[in-house]
C-alpha positions, -999 to 999 in steps of 0.1 A, spaced: -109 79 3 -111 72 -34 -89 102 -41 -63 89 -17 -63 55 -33 -58 69 -67 -30 92 -56 -14 63 -37 -15 41 -67 2 67 -89 30 72 -63 33 34 -59 37 31 -97 65 57 -97 82 39 -68 79 5 -85 94 19 -117 123 34 -98 129 2 -78 128 -19 -110 153 4 -127 177 3 -97 175 -35 -95 182 -38 -132 211 -14 -130 230 -34 -104 216 -68 -114 203 -75 -79 170 -82 -62 155 -53 -43 127 -56 -17 102 -29 -9 76 -30 19 43 -14 13 20 -11 43 -16 -3 35 -39 16 59 -76 26 57 -96 52 74 -125 30 84 -146 59 99 -151 93 83 -156 107 118 -164 91 151 -195 70 148 -197 74 110 -183 44 91 -166 48 58 -184 20 38 -160 22 9 -127 22 27 -119 -15 23 -131 -15 -14 -109 15 -22 -80 -2 -4 -85 -34 -23 -86 -16 -57 -54 3 -48 -36 -30 -39 -49 -47 -71 -37 -18 -93 -3 -18 -75 0 -55 -82 -10 -52 -119 15 -23 -124 43 -40 -106 38 -71 -127 37 -50 -158 71 -36 -148 85 -71 -143 84 -70 -105 71 -97 -82 45 -89 -56 34 -109 -25 7 -96 -1 8 -107 35 -12 -100 66 9 -116 93 22 -86 111 15 -67 144 -7 -37 135 2 -18 167 40 -22 161 34 -10 125 14 20 139 43 30 161 70 23 136 53 43 108 35 69 129 1 58 116 -27 81 129 -52 66 154 -81 71 129 -64 49 103 -61 11 106 -31 -9 93 -45 -38 73 -19 -56 53 14 -52 35 
């Protein structure tokens, strides 16, 4: 999972930079939703003990990078995980946690 977190953080940084540049170009606010998911089990019956830690580190780094780019970040957890699963085709072995 650590590799996925690192790769996700790199992609998120690229997206944050592009969004910041677009907002600055038009002088407008732009919103982006980032939904985080974790694979809590490596395989059935075998928990992934580092999944939540890796996810937390990815979100922390996304927050730091966004702030460095002059973007505002707000995490929230008030959403319906099953609606998110359907809307974003999240696999059954991954758990939507927060956005």
